[in-house]
C-alpha positions as CSV (number, residue, x, y, z in Angstrom):
1,M,14.5,31.4,-23.8
2,A,12.2,34.4,-23.1
3,P,10.5,34.3,-19.8
4,R,6.8,33.1,-20.1
5,T,4.4,36.1,-20.1
6,R,2.0,35.9,-17.5
7,I,-1.7,36.3,-18.6
8,P,-3.6,38.7,-16.3
9,R,-6.5,36.8,-15.0
10,S,-9.7,38.3,-13.2
11,R,-10.0,37.2,-9.6
12,T,-13.6,36.9,-10.0
13,G,-13.8,34.7,-13.1
14,C,-15.2,31.3,-13.0
15,M,-13.0,28.6,-12.0
16,S,-12.9,26.9,-15.4
17,C,-11.8,30.6,-17.1
18,R,-9.2,31.0,-14.4
19,R,-7.8,27.6,-14.6
20,R,-7.4,28.0,-18.2
21,H,-6.0,31.7,-18.2
22,T,-8.9,32.9,-20.1
23,K,-10.9,36.2,-19.7
24,C,-14.1,35.5,-18.2
25,D,-17.2,37.3,-19.1
26,E,-18.6,36.4,-15.5
27,E,-22.2,36.1,-16.9
28,R,-24.3,34.0,-14.5
29,P,-25.5,31.4,-14.0
30,Q,-22.9,30.5,-16.6
31,C,-20.2,32.3,-18.5
32,R,-20.3,32.1,-22.4
33,N,-16.9,30.4,-22.6
34,C,-18.0,27.4,-20.7
35,V,-21.5,27.6,-22.9
36,R,-19.5,27.7,-25.8
37,L,-17.1,24.7,-24.8
38,G,-19.9,22.7,-24.0
39,I,-18.8,22.3,-20.4
40,D,-20.5,22.7,-17.1
41,C,-19.5,26.0,-15.6
42,P,-18.0,25.4,-12.2
43,G,-19.3,28.8,-10.7
44,Y,-17.3,31.6,-9.1
45,P,-15.1,31.7,-6.2
46,S,-16.8,32.5,-3.0
47,A,-15.1,33.6,0.3
48,T,-11.7,32.3,0.8
49,L,-10.6,30.1,3.5
50,Q,-8.6,31.0,6.7
51,F,-7.1,28.0,8.4
52,I,-6.4,28.6,12.1
53,N,-3.4,26.8,13.5
54,S,-4.5,24.8,16.3
55,S,-2.8,21.9,17.8
56,S,-4.9,18.5,17.7
57,A,-4.6,15.1,18.8
58,S,-5.5,13.7,15.5
59,V,-2.6,15.3,13.6
60,P,0.1,12.8,12.9
61,T,3.6,13.4,14.0
62,S,6.6,12.8,11.3
63,R,8.3,9.5,11.2
64,G,11.5,11.0,13.0
65,R,9.5,12.3,16.0
66,R,6.3,9.9,16.7
67,R,8.0,7.1,18.6
68,K,6.9,7.4,22.0
69,G,7.3,3.5,23.1
70,V,5.5,0.5,22.1
71,E,3.1,0.7,25.4
72,E,1.6,4.1,24.2
73,R,1.1,2.8,20.6
74,Q,-0.7,-0.4,22.0
75,E,-2.9,1.7,24.0
76,Q,-3.8,3.7,20.9
77,A,-4.6,0.5,19.2
78,R,-6.8,-0.7,22.0
79,S,-9.1,2.4,21.5
80,G,-10.1,1.0,18.2
81,A,-10.4,2.3,14.7
82,D,-13.9,3.7,15.3
83,A,-12.6,5.9,18.0
84,E,-10.0,7.1,15.6
85,I,-12.5,8.0,13.1
86,A,-14.3,10.1,15.6
87,A,-11.4,11.8,16.7
88,Q,-10.3,12.8,13.5
89,L,-13.8,13.8,11.9
90,E,-15.3,15.4,15.1
91,D,-11.7,17.6,15.9
92,H,-12.6,20.9,13.5
93,H,-12.9,24.6,13.9
94,D,-16.0,26.6,13.2
95,G,-15.5,30.0,11.8
96,D,-14.2,31.8,8.6
97,Y,-11.3,30.6,6.7
98,Q,-8.7,32.6,4.8
99,I,-5.8,32.0,2.5
100,A,-1.9,33.2,2.5
101,T,0.8,33.0,-0.4
102,P,3.1,29.9,-0.6
103,N,6.3,31.8,-0.4
104,E,5.2,33.4,2.9
105,A,4.5,29.8,4.3
106,E,8.4,28.7,4.8
107,H,8.1,29.1,8.4
108,D,4.3,30.1,9.0
109,S,1.6,27.5,9.1
110,D,-1.2,30.1,7.9
111,V,-0.3,29.5,4.1
112,L,-2.0,31.4,1.4
113,V,-2.3,29.5,-1.6
114,D,-3.8,30.6,-4.9
115,N,-5.8,28.0,-7.0
116,T,-3.7,28.4,-10.2
117,W,-0.5,28.1,-7.9
118,V,-1.7,24.7,-6.9
119,S,-2.0,23.7,-10.6
120,D,1.2,25.2,-11.3
121,H,3.3,23.3,-8.5
122,F,1.1,20.0,-8.3
123,P,3.0,17.3,-6.8
124,P,4.5,15.3,-9.6
125,Q,4.7,12.2,-7.7
126,L,1.0,11.7,-7.1
127,P,-0.8,9.5,-9.7
128,A,-2.1,11.6,-12.6
129,V,-5.9,11.3,-11.7
130,F,-5.5,13.5,-9.0
131,R,-4.5,16.2,-11.1
132,S,-7.3,15.7,-13.6
133,I,-9.8,15.9,-10.5
134,W,-8.1,19.0,-9.1
135,E,-8.4,20.5,-12.5
136,S,-12.0,19.7,-13.3
137,I,-14.5,18.9,-10.6
138,G,-12.2,19.7,-7.7
139,F,-10.9,23.1,-8.8
140,G,-11.1,25.6,-5.8
141,N,-12.2,23.0,-3.3
142,K,-10.3,23.7,-0.3
143,V,-10.4,20.2,1.3
144,I,-8.8,18.6,-1.7
145,M,-6.3,21.5,-2.1
146,C,-5.0,21.1,1.7
147,A,-4.8,17.4,0.8
148,V,-2.7,17.9,-2.4
149,L,-0.5,20.4,-0.5
150,A,0.3,17.8,2.1
151,H,2.2,16.2,-0.5
152,A,4.2,19.3,-2.0
153,S,7.7,18.6,-1.2
154,S,8.6,22.4,-1.0
155,H,6.7,22.6,2.3
156,P,8.5,21.8,5.5
157,A,7.3,18.8,7.5
158,D,5.5,20.8,9.9
159,T,3.5,22.8,7.1
160,A,2.6,19.7,5.4
161,M,1.3,18.1,8.6
162,G,-0.6,21.2,8.9
163,F,-2.2,20.9,5.5
164,Y,-3.0,17.3,6.4
165,S,-4.7,18.3,9.7
166,R,-6.8,21.2,7.7
167,A,-8.1,18.8,5.0
168,L,-9.1,16.6,7.7
169,R,-11.0,19.2,9.7
170,A,-12.5,20.8,6.5
171,L,-13.7,17.4,5.1
172,S,-15.5,16.7,8.3
173,V,-17.6,19.6,8.0
174,S,-18.1,19.8,4.1
175,T,-20.9,19.0,1.9
176,Q,-18.6,16.0,0.8
177,G,-18.4,14.8,4.3
178,P,-19.2,11.6,6.1
179,T,-22.8,12.3,6.2
180,S,-23.0,11.9,2.3
181,W,-20.9,9.0,1.8
182,D,-23.8,6.3,2.2
183,S,-26.4,8.3,0.4
184,P,-27.1,6.7,-2.9
185,N,-28.4,9.9,-4.1
186,S,-25.4,11.9,-3.3
187,D,-23.7,13.9,-5.9
188,L,-21.4,11.9,-8.0
189,H,-18.7,14.7,-8.1
190,G,-18.7,15.0,-4.6
191,V,-18.4,11.5,-3.7
192,T,-15.6,11.3,-6.0
193,V,-14.0,14.4,-4.6
194,S,-14.2,12.8,-1.0
195,L,-12.8,9.5,-2.5
196,A,-9.7,11.4,-3.8
197,V,-9.2,13.3,-0.5
198,L,-9.3,10.3,1.8
199,A,-6.9,8.6,-1.0
200,L,-4.4,11.4,-0.5
201,L,-4.7,11.3,3.4
202,Q,-4.0,7.5,3.3
203,L,-1.2,8.2,0.9
204,Y,0.0,10.8,3.4
205,E,-0.1,8.4,6.3
206,M,1.7,5.6,4.5
207,K,4.7,8.1,4.0
208,H,4.7,10.0,7.0
209,G,2.2,9.0,9.5
210,T,0.9,5.7,11.0
211,F,-0.6,2.5,10.1
212,L,-4.0,3.2,12.4
213,G,-4.3,6.7,10.5
214,G,-4.0,5.0,7.2
215,F,-6.4,2.2,8.1
216,T,-8.8,4.7,9.2
217,H,-9.3,6.5,5.9
218,C,-9.1,2.9,4.3
219,R,-12.3,2.1,6.3
220,Q,-13.8,5.5,5.3
221,A,-12.8,5.0,1.5
222,D,-14.1,1.4,1.6
223,Q,-17.6,2.9,2.8
224,I,-17.7,5.3,-0.1
225,V,-16.8,2.6,-2.7
226,A,-19.2,0.0,-1.7
227,A,-22.0,2.7,-1.7
228,H,-20.9,4.3,-5.1
229,L,-19.0,1.8,-7.3
230,D,-21.9,1.0,-9.7
231,R,-22.2,4.6,-10.3
232,M,-18.5,5.5,-10.3
233,R,-17.6,2.7,-12.8
234,T,-19.8,4.5,-15.8
235,W,-17.6,7.5,-15.6
236,E,-14.0,7.5,-16.8
237,M,-12.5,9.8,-14.1
238,G,-14.3,7.7,-11.5
239,R,-12.7,4.4,-13.1
240,R,-9.3,6.1,-13.1
241,L,-9.6,7.1,-9.4
242,L,-10.7,3.7,-8.2
243,R,-7.6,2.1,-9.9
244,A,-5.3,4.7,-8.3
245,W,-7.3,4.2,-4.7
246,V,-7.0,0.4,-4.8
247,S,-3.5,0.5,-5.4
248,I,-3.1,2.8,-2.6
249,K,-5.0,0.5,-0.4
250,C,-2.6,-2.3,-0.9
251,W,-0.3,-1.0,1.6
252,I,-2.8,-1.3,4.2
253,S,-4.2,-4.5,3.0
254,F,-0.9,-6.3,2.8
255,Q,-0.3,-5.6,6.6
256,C,-3.7,-7.1,7.9
257,Q,-3.8,-10.9,8.8
258,P,-4.8,-12.8,5.7
259,W,-8.0,-14.3,7.1
260,T,-9.5,-10.7,7.9
261,S,-11.9,-8.8,5.1
262,Y,-9.3,-5.9,5.2
263,A,-6.5,-8.4,3.7
264,S,-8.5,-7.9,0.4
265,P,-7.7,-4.8,-2.0
266,F,-11.4,-4.6,-2.5
267,P,-14.4,-3.6,-0.1
268,P,-16.4,-6.7,1.2
269,G,-18.9,-7.7,-1.4
270,T,-17.4,-5.8,-4.5
271,D,-14.7,-8.4,-5.9
272,D,-16.5,-9.4,-9.0
273,V,-17.1,-5.8,-10.2
274,S,-13.9,-4.5,-8.7
275,W,-11.6,-7.0,-11.2
276,N,-13.7,-6.0,-14.2
277,V,-13.7,-2.2,-13.3
278,L,-10.9,-1.1,-10.8
279,V,-8.4,-3.3,-12.6
280,P,-9.2,-4.3,-15.8
281,P,-6.8,-7.2,-17.4
282,A,-6.1,-5.4,-20.5
283,A,-4.2,-2.5,-18.4
284,A,-1.0,-2.5,-20.6
285,D,0.0,1.1,-20.1
286,A,3.0,1.7,-17.8
287,A,0.9,3.2,-14.9
288,G,-2.3,0.9,-15.3
289,G,0.1,-2.0,-15.4
290,S,2.0,-1.1,-12.3
291,E,-1.1,-0.5,-10.3
292,L,-2.8,-4.0,-11.6
293,L,0.4,-5.9,-10.5
294,L,0.4,-4.3,-7.2
295,V,-3.4,-5.5,-6.7
296,L,-2.6,-8.9,-8.1
297,L,0.3,-9.2,-5.5
298,C,-2.0,-8.3,-2.6
299,E,-4.7,-10.5,-3.5
300,A,-2.1,-13.5,-4.3
301,R,-0.7,-13.0,-0.4
302,R,-4.3,-13.1,0.8
303,Q,-5.4,-16.0,-1.1
304,G,-2.0,-17.9,-1.1
305,L,-1.4,-17.7,2.9
306,N,-5.0,-18.7,3.5
307,A,-4.5,-22.0,1.3
308,L,-1.2,-22.6,2.9
309,H,-2.9,-22.3,6.6
310,A,-5.8,-24.7,5.3
311,R,-3.4,-27.2,4.1
312,F,-1.4,-26.8,7.6
313,F,-4.6,-27.8,9.5
314,A,-5.9,-30.4,7.0
315,N,-5.2,-33.4,9.0
316,D,-6.3,-31.8,12.5
317,N,-9.7,-33.6,12.3
318,T,-9.9,-33.6,16.1
319,G,-9.4,-29.5,16.3
320,V,-6.2,-30.1,18.7
321,E,-3.9,-28.2,16.6
322,Y,-6.2,-25.4,16.0
323,Q,-6.9,-24.9,19.4
324,R,-3.5,-24.9,20.3
325,L,-3.1,-22.0,17.8
326,L,-5.7,-20.1,19.3
327,R,-4.1,-20.2,22.9
328,N,-0.8,-19.1,21.2
329,F,-2.3,-16.2,19.8
330,E,-3.7,-15.2,23.1
331,A,-0.1,-15.6,25.0
332,L,1.2,-13.2,22.0
333,G,-1.6,-10.5,22.8
334,N,-2.2,-10.1,19.1
335,G,-5.7,-10.7,18.5
336,V,-7.2,-14.2,17.9
337,P,-8.9,-15.0,14.8
338,G,-12.8,-14.6,15.1
339,T,-15.3,-17.3,14.5
340,D,-15.9,-16.1,11.0
341,E,-12.3,-16.0,10.4
342,D,-11.3,-19.6,10.9
343,L,-7.7,-20.5,9.1
344,R,-8.9,-24.0,8.5
345,S,-10.7,-22.3,5.9
346,P,-14.5,-23.9,5.2
347,T,-14.0,-23.3,1.4
348,P,-13.5,-26.7,-0.4
349,A,-10.2,-27.6,-1.5
350,D,-11.4,-27.7,-5.3
351,A,-13.2,-24.4,-5.1
352,R,-10.2,-22.9,-3.4
353,E,-7.8,-24.3,-6.3
354,S,-10.1,-22.7,-8.7
355,Q,-9.9,-19.2,-7.3
356,L,-6.0,-19.8,-7.2
357,G,-6.1,-20.6,-10.9
358,Q,-8.3,-17.7,-11.7
359,L,-5.6,-15.3,-10.1
360,R,-2.8,-17.2,-11.8
361,A,-4.4,-16.4,-15.0
362,R,-4.7,-12.7,-14.3
363,L,-1.1,-12.8,-13.4
364,D,-0.3,-14.4,-16.6
365,A,-2.3,-11.9,-18.7
366,W,-0.5,-9.0,-17.0
367,H,3.0,-10.5,-17.7
368,E,1.9,-11.2,-21.5
369,S,0.8,-7.4,-21.7
370,Q,4.2,-6.2,-20.8
371,P,6.7,-4.8,-23.4
372,L,9.3,-7.1,-24.5
373,D,12.1,-4.7,-23.2
374,D,10.9,-4.8,-19.7
375,L,11.0,-8.6,-19.6
376,P,14.0,-10.7,-18.0
377,M,17.0,-11.9,-20.3
378,I,19.6,-14.2,-19.8
379,R,23.2,-13.4,-20.7
380,A,25.1,-16.7,-21.7
381,T,28.7,-16.8,-22.6
382,S,31.6,-19.4,-22.6
383,R,32.8,-17.5,-19.6
384,S,29.6,-17.9,-17.6
385,Q,30.6,-19.8,-14.2
386,Q,28.5,-21.0,-11.5
387,D,28.9,-19.0,-8.5
388,P,29.3,-21.8,-5.7
389,N,27.8,-19.3,-3.3
390,V,24.6,-18.3,-5.5
391,P,21.8,-20.7,-5.6
392,C,20.8,-20.7,-9.4
393,H,22.9,-20.8,-12.5
394,R,22.6,-17.5,-14.0
395,P,21.0,-14.2,-12.8
396,F,18.4,-12.7,-15.1
397,V,19.4,-9.1,-17.0
398,F,17.2,-6.5,-17.1
399,R,17.1,-3.0,-18.9
400,S,16.4,-1.3,-15.6
401,N,16.0,-1.7,-12.0
402,Q,12.3,-0.6,-12.2
403,A,11.8,-3.6,-14.9
404,A,13.5,-5.9,-12.4
405,L,11.5,-4.8,-9.4
406,S,8.2,-5.2,-11.5
407,F,9.1,-8.9,-12.5
408,I,10.3,-9.6,-8.7
409,R,6.6,-8.7,-7.7
410,F,5.1,-10.8,-10.6
411,A,7.3,-13.6,-9.6
412,A,6.6,-13.2,-5.8
413,A,2.9,-13.4,-6.6
414,Q,3.2,-16.6,-8.4
415,V,5.2,-18.1,-5.4
416,Y,2.4,-17.1,-3.2
417,L,0.0,-18.9,-5.2
418,S,2.2,-22.2,-5.7
419,A,1.4,-25.5,-3.8
420,S,4.7,-25.5,-2.2
421,P,5.8,-25.6,0.6
422,G,3.6,-27.6,2.4
423,L,3.1,-31.5,3.9
424,G,5.0,-33.9,1.7
425,H,7.5,-31.1,0.8
426,R,10.9,-33.1,0.2
427,D,14.5,-31.1,0.2
428,E,15.0,-32.2,-3.4
429,D,11.8,-30.6,-4.5
430,T,12.4,-27.3,-6.2
431,D,9.7,-24.7,-7.0
432,E,10.0,-23.1,-10.4
433,W,8.9,-19.7,-9.4
434,L,11.3,-19.6,-6.2
435,T,14.1,-20.0,-8.8
436,L,12.8,-17.5,-10.9
437,L,12.3,-15.2,-8.0
438,I,15.9,-15.7,-7.0
439,Q,17.2,-15.2,-10.6
440,A,15.4,-11.5,-10.7
441,V,16.7,-10.6,-7.4
442,L,20.2,-11.2,-8.8
443,G,19.3,-9.4,-11.7
444,L,19.2,-5.9,-9.8
445,N,22.0,-3.5,-10.4
446,L,23.0,-2.7,-7.0
447,D,25.7,-0.1,-8.4
448,R,22.6,2.1,-8.8
449,S,20.4,3.2,-5.9
450,L,16.9,2.1,-5.5
451,E,15.9,4.7,-3.4
452,S,14.1,6.7,-6.2
453,I,12.0,3.5,-7.0
454,D,8.6,3.3,-5.6
455,M,8.5,-0.2,-3.9
456,P,5.5,-0.5,-1.5
457,F,6.0,-3.4,1.0
458,G,9.7,-3.2,0.6
459,L,11.9,-5.8,-1.0
460,F,13.0,-7.7,2.3
461,H,9.3,-8.3,3.0
462,L,8.8,-10.1,-0.1
463,L,12.0,-12.0,0.3
464,L,11.0,-13.1,3.6
465,Q,7.5,-14.1,2.8
466,C,8.4,-15.6,-0.8
467,I,11.8,-17.1,-0.4
468,V,12.7,-17.5,3.3
469,L,9.2,-19.1,4.2
470,R,9.0,-21.1,1.3
471,G,10.9,-24.2,2.2
472,A,14.2,-22.5,0.9
473,S,17.3,-24.7,0.9
474,I,20.3,-24.2,3.6
475,Q,22.5,-22.7,0.8
476,T,19.7,-20.3,-0.4
477,L,19.3,-19.1,3.3
478,E,23.1,-18.5,3.8
479,W,23.1,-16.7,0.3
480,L,20.2,-14.3,1.5
481,M,22.1,-13.6,4.9
482,D,25.0,-12.3,3.0
483,F,23.2,-10.7,0.2
484,A,20.8,-8.6,2.6
485,P,23.6,-5.9,3.7
486,R,24.1,-5.1,-0.2
487,L,20.4,-4.9,-0.9
488,E,20.2,-2.3,2.2
489,A,23.2,-0.5,0.9
490,A,21.5,0.2,-2.3
491,G,18.8,2.1,-0.9
492,S,16.3,1.9,2.0
493,Y,12.7,1.8,1.3
494,T,10.6,4.3,3.0
495,L,7.6,2.1,2.6
496,G,9.2,-1.0,3.7
497,L,7.5,-3.4,6.2
498,V,10.7,-5.2,7.4
499,P,13.8,-3.5,8.7
500,I,17.0,-5.3,8.0
501,W,17.8,-6.3,11.4
502,M,14.1,-8.1,11.6
503,F,14.8,-9.6,8.3
504,K,18.2,-11.0,9.4
505,R,17.0,-12.5,12.8
506,L,14.0,-14.3,11.2
507,T,16.0,-15.4,8.4
508,M,18.4,-17.0,11.1
509,L,15.7,-18.4,12.9
510,V,14.4,-20.1,9.7
511,L,18.0,-21.1,8.9
512,R,18.4,-22.8,12.5
513,E,15.1,-24.8,12.1
514,R,16.3,-25.7,8.7
515,R,19.6,-27.2,9.8
516,A,17.5,-29.2,12.6
517,G,15.6,-30.7,9.6
518,R,12.4,-28.2,10.1
519,I,10.6,-26.2,7.6
520,V,9.1,-23.0,8.8
521,L,6.0,-22.2,7.0
522,S,4.6,-19.1,8.7
523,L,5.6,-16.4,11.2
524,F,3.2,-14.4,13.5
525,P,4.8,-11.6,15.4
526,D,3.7,-10.4,18.7
527,F,3.5,-6.6,17.7
528,K,0.9,-5.0,15.6
529,A,1.2,-3.2,12.3
530,N,0.4,0.1,13.9
531,E,3.5,-0.2,16.1
532,E,5.7,1.1,13.1
533,I,8.0,-1.8,13.3
534,A,9.5,-0.8,9.9
535,D,10.4,2.5,11.7
536,T,12.7,0.7,14.4
537,R,16.1,0.6,12.8
538,S,17.7,-0.8,16.1
539,P,16.7,-4.5,17.5
540,M,13.6,-4.5,20.2
541,A,12.3,-7.4,22.2
542,A,9.6,-9.2,20.2
543,R,8.3,-12.9,20.0
544,V,7.0,-14.7,17.0
545,L,4.7,-17.7,16.8
546,V,6.2,-20.1,14.4
547,L,4.3,-22.8,12.6
548,G,6.0,-25.3,10.4
549,V,6.5,-29.1,9.5
550,D,9.4,-31.6,10.2
551,A,10.9,-32.6,6.9
552,A,11.2,-36.2,7.9
553,S,8.0,-37.0,9.7
554,Q,5.8,-34.5,8.1
555,D,4.4,-33.7,11.7
556,T,3.5,-30.0,12.0
557,F,4.8,-28.0,15.1
558,Q,3.9,-25.0,16.8
559,T,6.3,-23.0,18.9
560,I,6.8,-19.1,20.1
561,V,10.1,-18.2,19.9
562,D,12.0,-14.7,21.5
563,I,13.7,-13.4,18.5
564,S,15.6,-11.0,21.0
565,T,17.9,-14.4,21.6
566,I,18.6,-14.7,17.9
567,P,22.1,-13.5,16.8
568,E,21.8,-11.4,13.1
569,S,24.5,-13.5,11.6
């Protein structure tokens, strides 16, 4: 094939013509090409930006370098998210800015990037809406350019972190910065670009940074969405961005305690509108369906765990058990629920069940919208024999591991919403969704790597929450202990929340209690999300608060356990 002929472009033409590789007549205020096409002429490039390479305390370190000890991270956490916001948004450089060439930046942090180069090398792993924003309302915007380039795989890690830092500093002083986020009269395009930048920065923190950094951007993005949701939902690009952003936020929400407002994928007070606008039930396309399922899983986790804790304290008429819980939280040093975050839940049982039913209906609608090829199958032959070590009769068969992981998320969400386990649970009780989840996990093709499949939260986290802590039988727990190394060998999850050593020790803890006739329902560790436990690939000292019920007497119990004393096998 002959090499592509490069069309000469004027460096002074309007942004739209330069993006479309079209000669611009440079008429002002709008060029004739834009007038003819009926589009708003985005104008002409102003002075280029020069980014000065200066170190900053707000620049995140890479995952391989940032572990400086739990004590330092705890001190950072105590400073609070508000201090982090101030540190990131106030740290900027005043002055003129200039740009350099991408191929000159292999080891140089002052990287020159042409707008068209960004379009030609746009990171393919980013949701498509970010390219649409860049090529329309964000073209030539240096803030979004730097946020995008932080995700360019061709850049060394240090260069990517430099772009992250520059985007942060540039955003703090731009017209799309924090001062415009709350104003109802702010330019809609401007706040959309701001939300896109914050989503990209949050995505960077998910993959290369810290929970606290991502949580900071999550709070900032919530501020924009809460103020401008009604306007953004009337615009197709705004709706697309909202759907992409809320699925990114789920990674943060999934790590927040379920009784806090940040455990919800939606900003406070926007739930009703968000369900209808951000994640429409009819999202049947592959990308939209995946985003919707992630949000459904996140919300099922929040509502399901809150319902579980409410059942746990249902018979605590005197409040003695709940006061014991608060003392145990204080002993762990991991924060005590506030007066407006009561785990006993003031929501009446019938109203809570109605909320769970609505979420189940949304999950059913998602499942019914999926292509038949992506649904599980059962291969039955005369040779099919029950493996005595496997806790179900036959594994599912899927056309791909991607389809299997989607169904695993769906089944896990249904398990979260199940009424089991709880008081009155008996060993012979079987949760249908728990069985389906195990069949789906067994349907994974572990001869193929799972590394290339995007699996936020990680599979071990879902197995811990939705099998280990759901009253699983001794046989099921023993099978999981044997199965876990095979899952790890098939691929490590870069966004996983539970490393295998932690999964094994917590599963052994639950198995030990199960053999003693006690069912563990909930675990609360003494480390915080921002301590990046998922990056600790070797065991560390940690304690967990265990909530459970005695299978025979149905009495609840609470105890703090040092998991460093528990073997992994």
